[in-house]
TILUM-216560 format. One line per 8 residues: their letters; for each residue x, y, z of N, C-alpha, C. Coordinates in nm, 3 decimals. Example, Ala and Ser with C-alpha at 12.3 -4.5 7.8 and 13.67 -1.06 7.14 Angstrom:
BEGIN
AS) 1.319,-0.569,0.780,1.230,-0.450,0.780,1.320,-0.330,0.780; 1.285,-0.225,0.708,1.367,-0.106,0.714,1.290,0.003,0.787 .
END
This chain:
BEGIN
XXXXXXXX) 5.492,-12.420,5.060,5.580,-12.345,5.149,5.533,-12.349,5.294; 5.473,-12.460,5.334,5.426,-12.467,5.472,5.539,-12.515,5.564; 5.523,-12.491,5.690,5.622,-12.534,5.788,5.551,-12.605,5.902; 5.614,-12.715,5.950,5.558,-12.793,6.060,5.635,-12.758,6.187; 5.566,-12.731,6.296,5.635,-12.700,6.422,5.730,-12.812,6.462; 5.839,-12.781,6.532,5.937,-12.884,6.572,5.875,-12.999,6.650; 5.773,-12.973,6.728,5.709,-13.078,6.806,5.602,-13.154,6.730; 5.589,-13.126,6.600,5.485,-13.190,6.521,5.356,-13.111,6.524 .
XXXXXXXX) 5.262,-13.152,6.442,5.134,-13.084,6.436,5.098,-13.046,6.295; 5.004,-12.955,6.281,4.954,-12.917,6.149,5.055,-12.830,6.076; 5.046,-12.836,5.945,5.130,-12.752,5.860,5.076,-12.610,5.860; 5.163,-12.513,5.888,5.122,-12.373,5.891,5.172,-12.302,5.766; 5.079,-12.240,5.692,5.114,-12.168,5.570,5.103,-12.018,5.598; 5.213,-11.943,5.589,5.204,-11.798,5.613,5.121,-11.731,5.505; 5.027,-11.649,5.548,4.939,-11.579,5.454,5.005,-11.452,5.404; 4.988,-11.419,5.275,5.032,-11.287,5.228,4.959,-11.177,5.304 .
XXXXXXXX) 5.022,-11.063,5.318,4.964,-10.954,5.398,4.822,-10.919,5.356; 4.790,-10.905,5.224,4.653,-10.866,5.189,4.546,-10.967,5.230; 4.585,-11.094,5.256,4.487,-11.196,5.292,4.469,-11.209,5.443; 4.546,-11.136,5.520,4.533,-11.142,5.665,4.416,-11.054,5.711; 4.373,-11.076,5.831,4.272,-10.988,5.889,4.337,-10.868,5.954; 4.255,-10.769,5.989,4.305,-10.651,6.059,4.321,-10.680,6.208; 4.415,-10.612,6.270,4.434,-10.632,6.413,4.313,-10.587,6.493; 4.270,-10.463,6.475,4.151,-10.407,6.539,4.065,-10.346,6.428 .
XXXXXXXX) 3.941,-10.391,6.416,3.856,-10.351,6.304,3.723,-10.298,6.360; 3.697,-10.171,6.334,3.570,-10.111,6.375,3.492,-10.070,6.250; 3.365,-10.105,6.246,3.280,-10.066,6.135,3.145,-10.022,6.190; 3.105,-9.902,6.150,2.975,-9.847,6.190,2.959,-9.854,6.342; 3.060,-9.800,6.413,3.059,-9.804,6.559,3.073,-9.663,6.615; 3.022,-9.641,6.735,3.027,-9.510,6.797,3.084,-9.520,6.938; 3.157,-9.414,6.980,3.200,-9.397,7.118,3.281,-9.518,7.170; 3.381,-9.557,7.093,3.469,-9.666,7.135,3.594,-9.610,7.201 .
XXXXXXXX) 3.656,-9.691,7.287,3.786,-9.659,7.346,3.880,-9.776,7.315; 3.994,-9.745,7.250,4.091,-9.847,7.210,4.226,-9.806,7.267; 4.271,-9.872,7.373,4.394,-9.829,7.439,4.482,-9.947,7.479; 4.614,-9.920,7.486,4.715,-10.012,7.540,4.714,-10.149,7.472; 4.705,-10.148,7.339,4.715,-10.271,7.261,4.847,-10.275,7.186; 4.895,-10.395,7.159,5.010,-10.416,7.070,4.964,-10.504,6.955; 4.981,-10.454,6.832,4.935,-10.525,6.713,5.051,-10.538,6.616; 5.071,-10.657,6.562,5.177,-10.676,6.463,5.145,-10.796,6.373 .
XXXXXXXX) 5.202,-10.796,6.253,5.189,-10.904,6.155,5.042,-10.934,6.121; 4.962,-10.829,6.108,4.826,-10.840,6.055,4.822,-10.765,5.922; 4.704,-10.748,5.866,4.693,-10.667,5.744,4.709,-10.520,5.782; 4.608,-10.460,5.842,4.620,-10.326,5.898,4.618,-10.336,6.050; 4.688,-10.245,6.115,4.690,-10.249,6.261,4.556,-10.213,6.320; 4.508,-10.092,6.289,4.377,-10.043,6.335,4.302,-9.992,6.214; 4.185,-10.046,6.189,4.104,-10.006,6.074,3.970,-9.954,6.123; 3.939,-9.829,6.087,3.811,-9.768,6.123,3.735,-9.736,5.994 .
XXXXXXXX) 3.607,-9.769,5.992,3.522,-9.731,5.880,3.385,-9.692,5.933; 3.341,-9.571,5.901,3.210,-9.522,5.946,3.197,-9.533,6.098; 3.305,-9.499,6.168,3.306,-9.509,6.314,3.347,-9.374,6.372; 3.257,-9.313,6.446,3.277,-9.178,6.495,3.296,-9.176,6.647; 3.353,-9.064,6.696,3.367,-9.039,6.839,3.443,-9.153,6.908; 3.557,-9.190,6.850,3.640,-9.296,6.907,3.769,-9.236,6.963; 3.815,-9.291,7.074,3.939,-9.248,7.137,4.037,-9.365,7.135; 4.155,-9.345,7.073,4.257,-9.449,7.063,4.388,-9.393,7.118 .
XXXXXXXX) 4.447,-9.461,7.217,4.568,-9.406,7.281,4.656,-9.519,7.332; 4.788,-9.490,7.336,4.887,-9.580,7.395,4.887,-9.718,7.329; 4.867,-9.721,7.198,4.877,-9.845,7.123,5.010,-9.851,7.048; 5.062,-9.971,7.028,5.186,-9.992,6.954,5.156,-10.083,6.835; 5.184,-10.031,6.714,5.152,-10.104,6.591,5.279,-10.116,6.508; 5.316,-10.238,6.471,5.435,-10.254,6.387,5.422,-10.378,6.298; 5.498,-10.379,6.188,5.503,-10.491,6.094,5.365,-10.526,6.038; 5.293,-10.422,5.993,5.164,-10.441,5.925,5.166,-10.359,5.796 .
XXXXXXXX) 5.055,-10.360,5.723,5.047,-10.279,5.600,5.030,-10.132,5.637; 4.913,-10.093,5.685,4.890,-9.958,5.735,4.875,-9.966,5.887; 4.956,-9.890,5.959,4.941,-9.889,6.103,4.804,-9.841,6.145; 4.760,-9.731,6.084,4.628,-9.672,6.111,4.560,-9.648,5.978; 4.453,-9.722,5.951,4.378,-9.709,5.825,4.238,-9.663,5.863; 4.193,-9.556,5.797,4.085,-9.480,5.855,4.000,-9.420,5.743; 3.870,-9.454,5.738,3.785,-9.407,5.628,3.647,-9.368,5.680; 3.598,-9.254,5.629,3.461,-9.210,5.656,3.429,-9.209,5.805 .
XXXXXXXX) 3.520,-9.156,5.884,3.500,-9.154,6.029,3.537,-9.015,6.081; 3.451,-8.957,6.161,3.466,-8.818,6.203,3.476,-8.806,6.356; 3.532,-8.693,6.399,3.533,-8.655,6.541,3.602,-8.760,6.629; 3.719,-8.806,6.585,3.793,-8.906,6.661,3.926,-8.848,6.709; 3.983,-8.910,6.812,4.108,-8.863,6.871,4.207,-8.979,6.880; 4.332,-8.952,6.837,4.441,-9.050,6.847,4.558,-8.981,6.916; 4.607,-9.039,7.023,4.720,-8.977,7.091,4.808,-9.082,7.160; 4.937,-9.050,7.167,5.036,-9.133,7.236,5.042,-9.276,7.180 .
XXXXXXXX) 5.025,-9.289,7.048,5.040,-9.418,6.982,5.174,-9.423,6.910; 5.224,-9.544,6.881,5.350,-9.564,6.810,5.325,-9.654,6.689; 5.366,-9.604,6.571,5.352,-9.679,6.447,5.489,-9.688,6.382; 5.547,-9.808,6.376,5.681,-9.818,6.321,5.699,-9.950,6.246; 5.794,-9.949,6.150,5.829,-10.067,6.070,5.709,-10.125,5.996; 5.620,-10.036,5.947,5.506,-10.078,5.867,5.529,-10.039,5.721; 5.446,-10.094,5.631,5.455,-10.047,5.493,5.420,-9.900,5.486; 5.325,-9.858,5.568,5.293,-9.716,5.581,5.239,-9.692,5.721 .
XXXXXXXX) 5.276,-9.578,5.779,5.233,-9.550,5.915,5.084,-9.529,5.926; 5.026,-9.454,5.831,4.884,-9.425,5.840,4.828,-9.395,5.702; 4.697,-9.411,5.690,4.623,-9.369,5.571,4.488,-9.318,5.620; 4.475,-9.186,5.632,4.352,-9.124,5.683,4.274,-9.069,5.564; 4.150,-9.116,5.546,4.077,-9.086,5.423,3.932,-9.046,5.452; 3.885,-8.947,5.377,3.744,-8.909,5.371,3.684,-8.887,5.510; 3.751,-8.807,5.589,3.707,-8.785,5.727,3.730,-8.640,5.766; 3.668,-8.600,5.875,3.680,-8.461,5.919,3.686,-8.454,6.071 .
XXXXXXXX) 3.744,-8.345,6.121,3.755,-8.315,6.263,3.823,-8.428,6.341; 3.945,-8.459,6.299,4.026,-8.560,6.368,4.132,-8.487,6.450; 4.159,-8.537,6.569,4.269,-8.485,6.652,4.376,-8.593,6.661; 4.495,-8.563,6.609,4.606,-8.659,6.609,4.723,-8.590,6.679; 4.760,-8.637,6.797,4.861,-8.566,6.876,4.948,-8.663,6.957; 5.073,-8.623,6.974,5.169,-8.697,7.055,5.188,-8.841,7.008; 5.183,-8.863,6.876,5.207,-8.994,6.819,5.344,-8.999,6.753; 5.398,-9.120,6.736,5.525,-9.140,6.668,5.502,-9.227,6.546 .
XXXXXXXX) 5.543,-9.176,6.429,5.539,-9.251,6.303,5.683,-9.264,6.255; 5.739,-9.383,6.267,5.883,-9.399,6.246,5.914,-9.523,6.162; 6.013,-9.509,6.073,6.068,-9.622,5.997,5.962,-9.694,5.915; 5.871,-9.618,5.855,5.775,-9.675,5.759,5.830,-9.644,5.620; 5.900,-9.741,5.560,5.991,-9.710,5.450,5.963,-9.784,5.320; 5.845,-9.835,5.299,5.818,-9.901,5.171,5.811,-9.796,5.060; 5.779,-9.842,4.938,5.770,-9.748,4.826,5.671,-9.636,4.858; 5.567,-9.668,4.931,5.470,-9.567,4.975,5.470,-9.560,5.127 .
XXXXXXXX) 5.587,-9.551,5.182,5.600,-9.550,5.327,5.576,-9.412,5.385; 5.452,-9.379,5.412,5.416,-9.248,5.466,5.414,-9.252,5.618; 5.450,-9.141,5.678,5.421,-9.123,5.820,5.274,-9.090,5.835; 5.236,-8.969,5.793,5.096,-8.928,5.791,5.052,-8.910,5.646; 4.950,-8.983,5.605,4.892,-8.967,5.472,4.748,-8.919,5.489; 4.715,-8.806,5.429,4.580,-8.752,5.434,4.522,-8.749,5.294; 4.409,-8.814,5.276,4.335,-8.813,5.151,4.192,-8.767,5.181; 4.159,-8.646,5.135,4.026,-8.589,5.156,3.994,-8.583,5.305 .
XXXXXXXX) 4.081,-8.519,5.379,4.063,-8.497,5.522,4.051,-8.346,5.545; 3.961,-8.303,5.630,3.940,-8.160,5.651,3.917,-8.128,5.798; 3.949,-8.002,5.832,3.920,-7.944,5.964,3.977,-8.029,6.078; 4.096,-8.082,6.058,4.159,-8.168,6.158,4.286,-8.103,6.210; 4.332,-8.147,6.326,4.451,-8.089,6.388,4.553,-8.198,6.420; 4.677,-8.173,6.379,4.786,-8.267,6.399,4.895,-8.193,6.478; 4.916,-8.233,6.601,5.005,-8.157,6.689,5.093,-8.250,6.771; 5.220,-8.207,6.789,5.316,-8.278,6.875,5.340,-8.422,6.830 .
XXXXXXXX) 5.332,-8.447,6.701,5.365,-8.579,6.647,5.508,-8.579,6.595; 5.565,-8.698,6.583,5.701,-8.714,6.532,5.696,-8.806,6.410; 5.730,-8.752,6.293,5.739,-8.828,6.169,5.886,-8.839,6.132; 5.946,-8.954,6.158,6.091,-8.969,6.149,6.126,-9.093,6.068; 6.217,-9.077,5.971,6.274,-9.186,5.894,6.168,-9.265,5.818; 6.074,-9.194,5.757,5.974,-9.257,5.670,6.008,-9.226,5.524; 5.936,-9.293,5.433,5.951,-9.256,5.293,5.910,-9.110,5.272; 5.791,-9.075,5.319,5.742,-8.937,5.318,5.686,-8.906,5.457 .
XXXXXXXX) 5.728,-8.795,5.515,5.682,-8.761,5.649,5.534,-8.728,5.653; 5.491,-8.630,5.570,5.351,-8.585,5.567,5.309,-8.571,5.421; 5.196,-8.632,5.386,5.144,-8.626,5.249,5.000,-8.579,5.253; 4.969,-8.474,5.177,4.833,-8.420,5.171,4.782,-8.424,5.028; 4.665,-8.483,5.010,4.598,-8.482,4.880,4.450,-8.452,4.901; 4.401,-8.352,4.831,4.260,-8.312,4.838,4.216,-8.291,4.982; 4.303,-8.233,5.063,4.274,-8.211,5.204,4.279,-8.062,5.235; 4.182,-8.013,5.311,4.167,-7.870,5.331,4.144,-7.835,5.477 .
XXXXXXXX) 4.190,-7.714,5.513,4.164,-7.652,5.644,4.213,-7.738,5.760; 4.327,-7.800,5.742,4.389,-7.875,5.850,4.503,-7.793,5.910; 4.535,-7.819,6.036,4.642,-7.747,6.104,4.748,-7.846,6.151; 4.875,-7.813,6.122,4.989,-7.893,6.166,5.076,-7.801,6.253; 5.084,-7.833,6.380,5.157,-7.745,6.473,5.241,-7.828,6.570; 5.364,-7.781,6.595,5.452,-7.839,6.696,5.488,-7.985,6.667; 5.495,-8.021,6.538,5.537,-8.154,6.500,5.685,-8.155,6.463; 5.744,-8.273,6.459,5.881,-8.292,6.411,5.874,-8.377,6.285 .
XXXXXXXX) 5.923,-8.323,6.175,5.931,-8.394,6.048,6.078,-8.399,6.010; 6.144,-8.511,6.037,6.290,-8.514,6.026,6.339,-8.649,5.976; 6.450,-8.643,5.899,6.522,-8.763,5.853,6.435,-8.854,5.767; 6.338,-8.796,5.696,6.259,-8.872,5.600,6.322,-8.858,5.462; 6.287,-8.951,5.371,6.332,-8.933,5.234,6.272,-8.805,5.176; 6.143,-8.786,5.197,6.076,-8.662,5.157,6.003,-8.610,5.279; 6.026,-8.486,5.316,5.964,-8.432,5.436,5.815,-8.412,5.421; 5.774,-8.326,5.325,5.634,-8.291,5.308,5.598,-8.295,5.160 .
XXXXXXXX) 5.482,-8.351,5.129,5.430,-8.349,4.992,5.290,-8.292,4.997; 5.267,-8.180,4.928,5.137,-8.114,4.924,5.094,-8.104,4.778; 4.979,-8.161,4.744,4.931,-8.158,4.606,4.849,-8.031,4.581; 4.821,-8.006,4.453,4.746,-7.887,4.416,4.602,-7.889,4.462; 4.550,-8.005,4.499,4.411,-8.014,4.545,4.397,-7.989,4.694; 4.507,-7.962,4.763,4.502,-7.938,4.908,4.515,-7.788,4.934; 4.417,-7.730,5.003,4.410,-7.585,5.019,4.378,-7.546,5.163; 4.420,-7.424,5.198,4.387,-7.361,5.326,4.434,-7.443,5.446 .
XXXXXXXX) 4.547,-7.511,5.430,4.610,-7.579,5.543,4.712,-7.487,5.608; 4.736,-7.505,5.737,4.832,-7.424,5.811,4.942,-7.511,5.870; 5.066,-7.463,5.857,5.182,-7.529,5.915,5.256,-7.427,6.000; 5.265,-7.449,6.131,5.334,-7.354,6.216,5.398,-7.420,6.337; 5.515,-7.367,6.376,5.591,-7.415,6.492,5.637,-7.559,6.477; 5.650,-7.606,6.354,5.702,-7.740,6.330,5.853,-7.736,6.310; 5.920,-7.845,6.340,6.061,-7.862,6.307,6.067,-7.949,6.182; 6.118,-7.891,6.073,6.125,-7.962,5.945,6.271,-7.960,5.902 .
XXXXXXXX) 6.344,-8.066,5.937,6.489,-8.065,5.917,6.543,-8.203,5.879; 6.656,-8.203,5.809,6.729,-8.326,5.785,6.662,-8.424,5.691; 6.563,-8.378,5.612,6.500,-8.464,5.513,6.578,-8.457,5.382; 6.592,-8.571,5.313,6.669,-8.570,5.189,6.606,-8.474,5.088; 6.473,-8.477,5.077,6.398,-8.376,5.002,6.309,-8.304,5.102; 6.331,-8.175,5.119,6.254,-8.104,5.221,6.105,-8.105,5.190; 6.069,-8.071,5.066,5.927,-8.064,5.032,5.908,-8.080,4.882; 5.796,-8.143,4.847,5.752,-8.153,4.708,5.622,-8.076,4.697 .
XXXXXXXX) 5.625,-7.965,4.627,5.510,-7.874,4.627,5.470,-7.831,4.487; 5.512,-7.905,4.385,5.475,-7.868,4.249,5.324,-7.868,4.234; 5.269,-7.756,4.190,5.124,-7.743,4.173,5.049,-7.706,4.299; 5.117,-7.695,4.412,5.049,-7.663,4.538,4.991,-7.522,4.534; 4.880,-7.501,4.601,4.812,-7.374,4.601,4.874,-7.276,4.700; 4.867,-7.149,4.665,4.921,-7.045,4.753,4.832,-7.022,4.875; 4.716,-7.088,4.882,4.626,-7.068,4.996,4.677,-7.139,5.122; 4.774,-7.229,5.108,4.832,-7.293,5.226,4.924,-7.196,5.297 .
XXXXXXXX) 4.911,-7.187,5.430,4.990,-7.092,5.508,5.099,-7.166,5.584; 5.219,-7.107,5.585,5.333,-7.170,5.652,5.363,-7.099,5.784; 5.259,-7.060,5.852,5.272,-7.005,5.987,5.137,-7.019,6.058; 5.140,-7.020,6.189,5.020,-7.021,6.273,5.034,-6.907,6.372; 4.943,-6.811,6.366,4.946,-6.694,6.454,5.079,-6.621,6.445; 5.130,-6.607,6.325,5.250,-6.528,6.303,5.380,-6.599,6.338; 5.376,-6.726,6.369,5.498,-6.802,6.397,5.509,-6.915,6.296; 5.622,-6.913,6.223,5.642,-7.011,6.118,5.703,-7.140,6.171 .
XXXXXXXX) 5.791,-7.200,6.092,5.850,-7.328,6.124,6.002,-7.315,6.135; 6.064,-7.412,6.197,6.209,-7.413,6.207,6.265,-7.505,6.098; 6.339,-7.445,6.003,6.394,-7.518,5.890,6.545,-7.538,5.903; 6.605,-7.481,6.004,6.749,-7.485,6.021,6.802,-7.345,6.050; 6.929,-7.333,6.085,6.982,-7.204,6.132,7.030,-7.111,6.022; 7.034,-7.153,5.897,7.097,-7.072,5.794,7.008,-6.959,5.746; 7.068,-6.842,5.722,7.000,-6.730,5.660,6.895,-6.663,5.746; 6.909,-6.669,5.879,6.809,-6.612,5.968,6.862,-6.486,6.034 .
XXXXXXXX) 6.771,-6.393,6.064,6.808,-6.267,6.128,6.696,-6.229,6.223; 6.729,-6.219,6.352,6.628,-6.188,6.454,6.672,-6.062,6.528; 6.633,-5.947,6.476,6.679,-5.820,6.533,6.609,-5.785,6.664; 6.484,-5.822,6.678,6.411,-5.785,6.800,6.403,-5.899,6.901; 6.476,-6.009,6.876,6.487,-6.120,6.971,6.352,-6.178,7.012; 6.258,-6.186,6.917,6.128,-6.247,6.948,6.120,-6.393,6.904; 6.233,-6.447,6.854,6.236,-6.586,6.811,6.191,-6.609,6.669; 6.153,-6.501,6.600,6.106,-6.511,6.461,6.197,-6.428,6.372 .
XXXXXXXX) 6.244,-6.486,6.264,6.335,-6.416,6.175,6.262,-6.310,6.094; 6.330,-6.197,6.073,6.275,-6.093,5.986,6.290,-6.129,5.838; 6.375,-6.224,5.808,6.396,-6.267,5.669,6.315,-6.393,5.642; 6.246,-6.402,5.530,6.167,-6.522,5.499,6.258,-6.641,5.466; 6.204,-6.759,5.482,6.273,-6.881,5.442,6.203,-6.937,5.319; 6.282,-6.976,5.220,6.225,-7.035,5.098,6.283,-7.175,5.079; 6.195,-7.270,5.051,6.235,-7.407,5.017,6.198,-7.430,4.872; 6.298,-7.464,4.790,6.280,-7.479,4.647,6.263,-7.626,4.610 .
XXXXXXXX) 6.161,-7.656,4.530,6.139,-7.791,4.479,6.198,-7.798,4.338; 6.324,-7.834,4.329,6.394,-7.829,4.200,6.337,-7.925,4.097; 6.299,-8.044,4.140,6.257,-8.146,4.043,6.112,-8.129,3.999; 6.026,-8.084,4.092,5.887,-8.060,4.057,5.819,-8.179,3.992; 5.751,-8.153,3.879,5.677,-8.257,3.809,5.768,-8.356,3.736; 5.897,-8.328,3.731,5.989,-8.420,3.663,5.993,-8.556,3.733; 5.959,-8.559,3.860,5.957,-8.687,3.931,5.855,-8.782,3.871; 5.741,-8.729,3.823,5.638,-8.814,3.766,5.683,-8.875,3.635 .
XXXXXXXX) 5.755,-8.797,3.554,5.799,-8.846,3.423,5.927,-8.928,3.431; 6.012,-8.897,3.528,6.142,-8.964,3.538,6.177,-8.980,3.685; 6.122,-9.083,3.751,6.142,-9.098,3.895,6.288,-9.109,3.936; 6.374,-9.160,3.846,6.513,-9.180,3.884,6.587,-9.048,3.906; 6.523,-8.936,3.872,6.588,-8.807,3.896,6.612,-8.786,4.046; 6.534,-8.855,4.128,6.551,-8.841,4.274,6.684,-8.898,4.322; 6.752,-8.975,4.238,6.883,-9.026,4.277,6.983,-8.912,4.296; 6.953,-8.797,4.235,7.042,-8.682,4.249,7.014,-8.601,4.374 .
XXXXXXXX) 6.907,-8.633,4.444,6.870,-8.555,4.562,6.981,-8.559,4.665; 7.008,-8.444,4.724,7.108,-8.435,4.829,7.250,-8.423,4.778; 7.269,-8.422,4.646,7.404,-8.408,4.594,7.455,-8.266,4.618; 7.586,-8.246,4.632,7.638,-8.112,4.663,7.600,-8.007,4.559; 7.604,-8.045,4.430,7.571,-7.948,4.326,7.428,-7.900,4.334; 7.333,-7.993,4.351,7.192,-7.954,4.359,7.163,-7.879,4.488; 7.229,-7.918,4.596,7.209,-7.846,4.722,7.254,-7.701,4.709; 7.367,-7.680,4.642,7.417,-7.544,4.621,7.323,-7.465,4.531 .
XXXXXXXX) 7.271,-7.529,4.426,7.179,-7.462,4.335,7.049,-7.425,4.407; 6.996,-7.519,4.484,6.872,-7.491,4.558,6.892,-7.378,4.658; 7.008,-7.376,4.723,7.037,-7.271,4.820,7.045,-7.134,4.752; 7.102,-7.131,4.632,7.112,-7.005,4.559,6.976,-6.958,4.510; 6.895,-7.050,4.455,6.763,-7.013,4.403,6.668,-6.972,4.514; 6.688,-7.026,4.635,6.601,-6.989,4.747,6.617,-6.842,4.784; 6.726,-6.782,4.744,6.751,-6.641,4.777,6.703,-6.546,4.668; 6.645,-6.602,4.561,6.599,-6.521,4.450,6.450,-6.546,4.429 .
XXXXXXXX) 6.363,-6.459,4.479,6.219,-6.481,4.461,6.178,-6.465,4.316; 6.065,-6.529,4.281,6.009,-6.511,4.148,6.083,-6.584,4.038; 6.143,-6.700,4.067,6.215,-6.776,3.965,6.123,-6.864,3.881; 5.998,-6.883,3.926,5.906,-6.972,3.856,5.919,-7.116,3.899; 6.014,-7.148,3.984,6.032,-7.283,4.036,5.941,-7.301,4.157; 5.873,-7.418,4.170,5.786,-7.438,4.287,5.861,-7.413,4.417; 5.802,-7.328,4.503,5.873,-7.283,4.622,5.776,-7.269,4.739; 5.820,-7.308,4.857,5.751,-7.276,4.982,5.815,-7.149,5.038 .
XXXXXXXX) 5.734,-7.052,5.076,5.785,-6.931,5.140,5.725,-6.919,5.279; 5.811,-6.934,5.377,5.773,-6.916,5.516,5.813,-6.774,5.555; 5.716,-6.685,5.570,5.744,-6.544,5.598,5.791,-6.521,5.742; 5.766,-6.618,5.830,5.799,-6.599,5.972,5.874,-6.720,6.027; 5.987,-6.759,5.969,6.058,-6.878,6.018,6.113,-6.859,6.158; 6.119,-6.966,6.233,6.172,-6.961,6.368,6.324,-6.970,6.365; 6.389,-6.901,6.456,6.535,-6.903,6.462,6.588,-7.019,6.545; 6.500,-7.087,6.620,6.540,-7.202,6.701,6.422,-7.297,6.710 .
XXXXXXXX) 6.447,-7.426,6.731,6.335,-7.520,6.745,6.249,-7.484,6.865; 6.118,-7.491,6.852,6.031,-7.462,6.967,6.046,-7.569,7.073; 6.037,-7.530,7.199,6.048,-7.624,7.310,5.919,-7.704,7.322; 5.930,-7.834,7.350,5.809,-7.914,7.373,5.729,-7.857,7.489; 5.594,-7.861,7.481,5.511,-7.802,7.586,5.540,-7.859,7.723; 5.569,-7.993,7.729,5.591,-8.051,7.861,5.718,-8.000,7.926; 5.808,-7.941,7.844,5.931,-7.888,7.900,5.922,-7.739,7.933; 5.814,-7.675,7.886,5.806,-7.531,7.906,5.791,-7.498,8.054 .
XXXXXXXX) 5.708,-7.575,8.125,5.690,-7.549,8.267,5.819,-7.568,8.344; 5.891,-7.677,8.310,6.017,-7.703,8.380,6.117,-7.593,8.351; 6.121,-7.546,8.226,6.213,-7.438,8.191,6.180,-7.312,8.268; 6.051,-7.280,8.278,6.013,-7.160,8.350,6.048,-7.168,8.497; 6.026,-7.286,8.559,6.062,-7.301,8.700,6.212,-7.291,8.720; 6.288,-7.349,8.625,6.434,-7.341,8.634,6.481,-7.198,8.625; 6.418,-7.119,8.537,6.457,-6.978,8.522,6.427,-6.900,8.649; 6.308,-6.926,8.708,6.273,-6.857,8.831,6.367,-6.895,8.944 .
XXXXXXXX) 6.404,-7.024,8.950,6.497,-7.068,9.054,6.632,-7.000,9.040; 6.680,-6.994,8.914,6.809,-6.927,8.888,6.803,-6.780,8.925; 6.691,-6.713,8.888,6.675,-6.572,8.921,6.675,-6.552,9.072; 6.609,-6.643,9.145,6.606,-6.632,9.290,6.744,-6.644,9.351; 6.825,-6.739,9.300,6.961,-6.756,9.351,7.044,-6.631,9.327; 7.030,-6.573,9.207,7.105,-6.452,9.175,7.067,-6.338,9.269; 6.936,-6.319,9.293,6.891,-6.210,9.381,6.939,-6.231,9.524; 6.936,-6.355,9.570,6.985,-6.382,9.705,7.134,-6.354,9.717 .
XXXXXXXX) 7.210,-6.391,9.614,7.354,-6.367,9.616,7.386,-6.219,9.618; 7.314,-6.143,9.530,7.335,-5.997,9.526,7.298,-5.934,9.659; 7.188,-5.980,9.718,7.145,-5.925,9.846,7.245,-5.956,9.955; 7.300,-6.077,9.957,7.399,-6.115,10.060,7.525,-6.031,10.047; 7.571,-6.008,9.922,7.690,-5.926,9.900,7.668,-5.782,9.947; 7.552,-5.725,9.913,7.519,-5.587,9.952,7.511,-5.575,10.105; 7.449,-5.674,10.170,7.437,-5.670,10.316,7.575,-5.678,10.383; 7.660,-5.765,10.328,7.794,-5.778,10.385,7.872,-5.648,10.375 .
XXXX) 7.863,-5.583,10.260,7.934,-5.456,10.243,7.882,-5.351,10.340; 7.751,-5.350,10.364,7.693,-5.249,10.452,7.738,-5.275,10.597; 7.744,-5.403,10.635,7.790,-5.435,10.770,7.933,-5.398,10.790; 8.019,-5.426,10.687,8.161,-5.392,10.695,8.179,-5.242,10.699 .
END
């Protein structure tokens, strides 16, 4: 299956993905900076092993196996990277104290097409990332004490998957919407919290009540995992996901606590999506400007009346 270039030359045989080399490969390295690279059609885009205190930013990785493959590496930071059209966006394993922020994991849609995959990861923070149109947006296995805040998990086949071995993780101020399966939580521990500092996540506008206008609903939000462990025994049951009948059943069961069906309970759901931090300053200045215009107008009207 080799091909010869039109101008002649050697026969080129395309290598299967597992036989290719990695785009960027670090092993037993410290204090590296990896920025502004574009990697595609390799085995893994960026592979770290036993490499600590590394900063990776503004890289674009596509058409590889794992965009970010990461093992036994601690105290590293990844920000403003893009991982798309890969077999899986990332595979973070056996590491601690990672900062992952302002990254995009999009269109990683293979059978195991994860946006963020965590295997035995602890004490790490994932903030302001976008996991969109992947097989699974966020997957946690045997991972503890991690924080997920201000992320967007949307339009994935499965939004979030949390296994029973993952404990004491926090999810707060995230937008989790438009996923065919919102969450798979069969066997998940109750030690995982679905709020950060009393602010939960935005799951959509239905069933919310905000009497004191603080942006947090007084009514809890429940996400029901109807299929649970049945997916392991009969994967084709997922073909029914998103059907009107099951959606209606899940909506009804979410309003009845204590059904015995695996459920996420967010005690402090948000009534509106949180504004991105970079827009908060602009919004505040706009509000002050508007307030100033109003005060000037009122003052001009009052002065005119007094003169008349």
